[in-house]
NUMARDREN-280503 format. One record per residue (C-alpha): residue number from 1; x, y, z; residue in one letter. Coordinates in nm, 3 decimals. Example, Ala and Ser with C-alpha at 12.3 -4.5 7.8 and 13.67 -1.06 7.14 Angstrom:
<sites>
<site resi="1" X="1.230" Y="-0.450" Z="0.780" resn="A"/>
<site resi="2" X="1.367" Y="-0.106" Z="0.714" resn="S"/>
</sites>
This chain:
<sites>
<site resi="1" X="8.749" Y="7.910" Z="12.754" resn="M"/>
<site resi="2" X="8.985" Y="7.869" Z="13.045" resn="G"/>
<site resi="3" X="9.156" Y="8.110" Z="13.282" resn="A"/>
<site resi="4" X="9.071" Y="8.479" Z="13.264" resn="N"/>
<site resi="5" X="9.260" Y="8.619" Z="13.564" resn="T"/>
<site resi="6" X="9.436" Y="8.883" Z="13.352" resn="K"/>
<site resi="7" X="9.155" Y="8.951" Z="13.103" resn="G"/>
<site resi="8" X="9.314" Y="8.729" Z="12.837" resn="Q"/>
<site resi="9" X="8.971" Y="8.605" Z="12.717" resn="L"/>
<site resi="10" X="8.865" Y="8.961" Z="12.625" resn="G"/>
<site resi="11" X="8.526" Y="8.935" Z="12.794" resn="T"/>
<site resi="12" X="8.542" Y="9.258" Z="12.993" resn="G"/>
<site resi="13" X="8.742" Y="9.213" Z="13.309" resn="G"/>
<site resi="14" X="8.926" Y="8.954" Z="13.506" resn="P"/>
<site resi="15" X="8.704" Y="8.671" Z="13.614" resn="S"/>
<site resi="16" X="8.720" Y="8.314" Z="13.720" resn="K"/>
<site resi="17" X="8.774" Y="8.041" Z="13.466" resn="S"/>
<site resi="18" X="8.519" Y="7.996" Z="13.189" resn="M"/>
<site resi="19" X="8.426" Y="7.647" Z="13.072" resn="S"/>
<site resi="20" X="8.230" Y="7.742" Z="12.757" resn="L"/>
<site resi="21" X="8.321" Y="7.940" Z="12.444" resn="P"/>
<site resi="22" X="8.227" Y="8.307" Z="12.473" resn="T"/>
<site resi="23" X="8.167" Y="8.553" Z="12.187" resn="F"/>
<site resi="24" X="8.378" Y="8.871" Z="12.201" resn="I"/>
<site resi="25" X="8.128" Y="9.139" Z="12.102" resn="E"/>
<site resi="26" X="8.399" Y="9.407" Z="12.064" resn="E"/>
<site resi="27" X="8.543" Y="9.226" Z="11.762" resn="L"/>
<site resi="28" X="8.212" Y="9.167" Z="11.583" resn="S"/>
<site resi="29" X="8.241" Y="9.480" Z="11.363" resn="F"/>
<site resi="30" X="8.507" Y="9.328" Z="11.136" resn="T"/>
<site resi="31" X="8.632" Y="8.994" Z="11.013" resn="Q"/>
<site resi="32" X="8.925" Y="8.850" Z="11.207" resn="M"/>
<site resi="33" X="9.170" Y="8.634" Z="11.010" resn="I"/>
<site resi="34" X="9.433" Y="8.536" Z="11.270" resn="K"/>
<site resi="35" X="9.435" Y="8.493" Z="11.645" resn="I"/>
<site resi="36" X="9.718" Y="8.418" Z="11.887" resn="R"/>
<site resi="37" X="9.739" Y="8.354" Z="12.259" resn="A"/>
<site resi="38" X="10.037" Y="8.363" Z="12.492" resn="G"/>
<site resi="39" X="10.088" Y="8.585" Z="12.794" resn="F"/>
<site resi="40" X="9.811" Y="8.802" Z="12.644" resn="F"/>
<site resi="41" X="9.584" Y="8.756" Z="12.341" resn="S"/>
<site resi="42" X="9.575" Y="8.923" Z="11.999" resn="A"/>
<site resi="43" X="9.390" Y="8.908" Z="11.669" resn="S"/>
<site resi="44" X="9.451" Y="9.044" Z="11.319" resn="L"/>
<site resi="45" X="9.156" Y="9.180" Z="11.121" resn="S"/>
<site resi="46" X="9.104" Y="9.137" Z="10.746" resn="A"/>
<site resi="47" X="9.185" Y="9.507" Z="10.701" resn="D"/>
<site resi="48" X="9.527" Y="9.457" Z="10.867" resn="G"/>
<site resi="49" X="9.458" Y="9.598" Z="11.214" resn="Q"/>
<site resi="50" X="9.608" Y="9.430" Z="11.520" resn="L"/>
<site resi="51" X="9.405" Y="9.407" Z="11.842" resn="Y"/>
<site resi="52" X="9.536" Y="9.303" Z="12.185" resn="V"/>
<site resi="53" X="9.375" Y="9.222" Z="12.519" resn="W"/>
<site resi="54" X="9.484" Y="9.086" Z="12.853" resn="G"/>
<site resi="55" X="9.792" Y="9.205" Z="13.042" resn="Q"/>
<site resi="56" X="10.125" Y="9.289" Z="12.882" resn="G"/>
<site resi="57" X="10.395" Y="9.555" Z="12.859" resn="S"/>
<site resi="58" X="10.129" Y="9.769" Z="12.684" resn="F"/>
<site resi="59" X="9.916" Y="9.774" Z="13.000" resn="G"/>
<site resi="60" X="9.600" Y="9.590" Z="13.095" resn="E"/>
<site resi="61" X="9.304" Y="9.568" Z="12.857" resn="F"/>
<site resi="62" X="9.002" Y="9.354" Z="12.948" resn="Y"/>
<site resi="63" X="8.850" Y="9.396" Z="12.601" resn="T"/>
<site resi="64" X="9.028" Y="9.412" Z="12.262" resn="P"/>
<site resi="65" X="9.209" Y="9.737" Z="12.181" resn="H"/>
<site resi="66" X="9.361" Y="9.830" Z="11.844" resn="R"/>
<site resi="67" X="9.740" Y="9.871" Z="11.846" resn="V"/>
<site resi="68" X="9.749" Y="10.223" Z="11.702" resn="K"/>
<site resi="69" X="10.126" Y="10.221" Z="11.647" resn="S"/>
<site resi="70" X="10.085" Y="9.925" Z="11.408" resn="A"/>
<site resi="71" X="9.802" Y="10.087" Z="11.209" resn="K"/>
<site resi="72" X="10.010" Y="10.168" Z="10.900" resn="S"/>
<site resi="73" X="10.209" Y="9.843" Z="10.896" resn="L"/>
<site resi="74" X="10.108" Y="9.585" Z="10.637" resn="D"/>
<site resi="75" X="10.105" Y="9.292" Z="10.882" resn="I"/>
<site resi="76" X="10.153" Y="8.944" Z="10.739" resn="M"/>
<site resi="77" X="10.188" Y="8.751" Z="11.065" resn="D"/>
<site resi="78" X="10.242" Y="8.794" Z="11.438" resn="F"/>
<site resi="79" X="10.333" Y="8.578" Z="11.736" resn="Q"/>
<site resi="80" X="10.303" Y="8.605" Z="12.115" resn="I"/>
<site resi="81" X="10.512" Y="8.421" Z="12.372" resn="S"/>
<site resi="82" X="10.406" Y="8.284" Z="12.706" resn="R"/>
<site resi="83" X="10.674" Y="8.513" Z="12.849" resn="G"/>
<site resi="84" X="10.502" Y="8.826" Z="12.716" resn="G"/>
<site resi="85" X="10.722" Y="8.926" Z="12.422" resn="C"/>
<site resi="86" X="10.562" Y="8.957" Z="12.081" resn="A"/>
<site resi="87" X="10.673" Y="8.996" Z="11.721" resn="A"/>
<site resi="88" X="10.499" Y="9.102" Z="11.405" resn="L"/>
<site resi="89" X="10.611" Y="9.053" Z="11.047" resn="L"/>
<site resi="90" X="10.517" Y="9.285" Z="10.761" resn="T"/>
<site resi="91" X="10.458" Y="9.176" Z="10.404" resn="R"/>
<site resi="92" X="10.781" Y="9.354" Z="10.305" resn="T"/>
<site resi="93" X="10.981" Y="9.136" Z="10.547" resn="G"/>
<site resi="94" X="11.033" Y="9.387" Z="10.829" resn="K"/>
<site resi="95" X="11.027" Y="9.254" Z="11.186" resn="L"/>
<site resi="96" X="10.884" Y="9.449" Z="11.480" resn="Y"/>
<site resi="97" X="10.899" Y="9.335" Z="11.843" resn="S"/>
<site resi="98" X="10.775" Y="9.449" Z="12.182" resn="W"/>
<site resi="99" X="10.734" Y="9.330" Z="12.539" resn="G"/>
<site resi="100" X="10.970" Y="9.244" Z="12.824" resn="P"/>
<site resi="101" X="11.336" Y="9.235" Z="12.723" resn="N"/>
<site resi="102" X="11.539" Y="9.113" Z="13.023" resn="E"/>
<site resi="103" X="11.748" Y="8.884" Z="12.801" resn="N"/>
<site resi="104" X="11.765" Y="9.105" Z="12.491" resn="G"/>
<site resi="105" X="11.503" Y="8.884" Z="12.324" resn="Q"/>
<site resi="106" X="11.352" Y="9.175" Z="12.129" resn="L"/>
<site resi="107" X="11.668" Y="9.211" Z="11.918" resn="G"/>
<site resi="108" X="11.715" Y="9.586" Z="11.962" resn="H"/>
<site resi="109" X="12.066" Y="9.566" Z="12.107" resn="G"/>
<site resi="110" X="11.954" Y="9.655" Z="12.460" resn="D"/>
<site resi="111" X="11.751" Y="9.522" Z="12.752" resn="F"/>
<site resi="112" X="11.475" Y="9.784" Z="12.751" resn="T"/>
<site resi="113" X="11.110" Y="9.677" Z="12.770" resn="T"/>
<site resi="114" X="10.896" Y="9.817" Z="12.489" resn="R"/>
<site resi="115" X="10.522" Y="9.876" Z="12.520" resn="S"/>
<site resi="116" X="10.459" Y="9.916" Z="12.145" resn="T"/>
<site resi="117" X="10.598" Y="9.739" Z="11.836" resn="P"/>
<site resi="118" X="10.945" Y="9.870" Z="11.741" resn="A"/>
<site resi="119" X="11.128" Y="9.781" Z="11.420" resn="R"/>
<site resi="120" X="11.428" Y="9.550" Z="11.462" resn="V"/>
<site resi="121" X="11.682" Y="9.770" Z="11.284" resn="K"/>
<site resi="122" X="11.963" Y="9.514" Z="11.312" resn="S"/>
<site resi="123" X="11.782" Y="9.319" Z="11.038" resn="L"/>
<site resi="124" X="11.816" Y="9.605" Z="10.788" resn="E"/>
<site resi="125" X="11.903" Y="9.458" Z="10.447" resn="G"/>
<site resi="126" X="11.733" Y="9.130" Z="10.534" resn="K"/>
<site resi="127" X="11.387" Y="9.007" Z="10.443" resn="K"/>
<site resi="128" X="11.229" Y="8.808" Z="10.724" resn="V"/>
<site resi="129" X="10.990" Y="8.542" Z="10.591" resn="T"/>
<site resi="130" X="10.882" Y="8.368" Z="10.910" resn="S"/>
<site resi="131" X="10.893" Y="8.440" Z="11.284" resn="V"/>
<site resi="132" X="10.851" Y="8.232" Z="11.598" resn="G"/>
<site resi="133" X="10.863" Y="8.323" Z="11.966" resn="V"/>
<site resi="134" X="10.950" Y="8.128" Z="12.278" resn="G"/>
<site resi="135" X="10.918" Y="8.228" Z="12.642" resn="D"/>
<site resi="136" X="11.220" Y="8.459" Z="12.629" resn="E"/>
<site resi="137" X="11.345" Y="8.448" Z="12.271" resn="F"/>
<site resi="138" X="11.246" Y="8.529" Z="11.913" resn="I"/>
<site resi="139" X="11.369" Y="8.337" Z="11.609" resn="I"/>
<site resi="140" X="11.310" Y="8.407" Z="11.242" resn="C"/>
<site resi="141" X="11.384" Y="8.284" Z="10.893" resn="L"/>
<site resi="142" X="11.472" Y="8.508" Z="10.603" resn="G"/>
<site resi="143" X="11.727" Y="8.603" Z="10.344" resn="R"/>
<site resi="144" X="11.976" Y="8.876" Z="10.270" resn="S"/>
<site resi="145" X="11.874" Y="9.130" Z="10.012" resn="M"/>
<site resi="146" X="12.111" Y="9.212" Z="9.723" resn="P"/>
<site resi="147" X="12.357" Y="9.493" Z="9.783" resn="H"/>
<site resi="148" X="12.243" Y="9.819" Z="9.628" resn="K"/>
<site resi="149" X="12.584" Y="9.888" Z="9.478" resn="E"/>
<site resi="150" X="12.808" Y="9.609" Z="9.347" resn="P"/>
<site resi="151" X="13.148" Y="9.588" Z="9.515" resn="Q"/>
<site resi="152" X="13.434" Y="9.547" Z="9.264" resn="N"/>
<site resi="153" X="13.182" Y="9.466" Z="8.993" resn="G"/>
<site resi="154" X="13.044" Y="9.164" Z="9.182" resn="I"/>
<site resi="155" X="12.687" Y="9.160" Z="9.307" resn="L"/>
<site resi="156" X="12.635" Y="8.903" Z="9.582" resn="K"/>
<site resi="157" X="12.292" Y="8.787" Z="9.678" resn="Q"/>
<site resi="158" X="12.129" Y="8.499" Z="9.855" resn="E"/>
<site resi="159" X="11.850" Y="8.303" Z="9.703" resn="K"/>
<site resi="160" X="11.683" Y="8.031" Z="9.908" resn="D"/>
<site resi="161" X="11.979" Y="8.031" Z="10.149" resn="G"/>
<site resi="162" X="12.243" Y="7.983" Z="9.874" resn="V"/>
<site resi="163" X="12.493" Y="8.258" Z="9.809" resn="S"/>
<site resi="164" X="12.555" Y="8.339" Z="9.443" resn="T"/>
<site resi="165" X="12.768" Y="8.594" Z="9.265" resn="S"/>
<site resi="166" X="12.738" Y="8.755" Z="8.928" resn="S"/>
<site resi="167" X="12.965" Y="8.992" Z="8.741" resn="N"/>
<site resi="168" X="12.773" Y="9.310" Z="8.664" resn="R"/>
<site resi="169" X="13.052" Y="9.502" Z="8.488" resn="T"/>
<site resi="170" X="12.953" Y="9.440" Z="8.127" resn="S"/>
<site resi="171" X="13.013" Y="9.748" Z="7.919" resn="G"/>
<site resi="172" X="13.251" Y="9.898" Z="8.175" resn="A"/>
<site resi="173" X="13.570" Y="10.042" Z="8.032" resn="S"/>
<site resi="174" X="13.908" Y="9.935" Z="8.163" resn="K"/>
<site resi="175" X="14.150" Y="10.213" Z="8.243" resn="L"/>
</sites>
């Protein structure tokens, strides 16, 4: 229901406003478990596939299209901003983002627009647990993962936002 000037309702082309709910036939083949709307629209299927429609950095789709580059990602959640940027979160805590990037809102260390989801590599070693998007920004919650190798026999890790340390040198010989 509402405006459909950029195909954001997924009904097959831009049209005038619609005042009644309309069934999207193209999504009837599978169960959808999440839906989001912002600058464009998107839905996540029960089998983990992400579909987008409307107008965005990916192009213009008047009916739902599967995001092929996200096919192998185990998507837990996703968000879309009114400004056109989007983020998706995997079950392993990896964050991917795409869309316009005039203010560096995608978190890739540059200002380049991306048309497909790209992993936010600056969050390596972190596990993102929640993501939110605004018009021109992305925020997330998460935690640091333990270091793979202890430094000076001390393994530091964060648990629920609290930093702890433990000595992991038991059995080590002193020279």
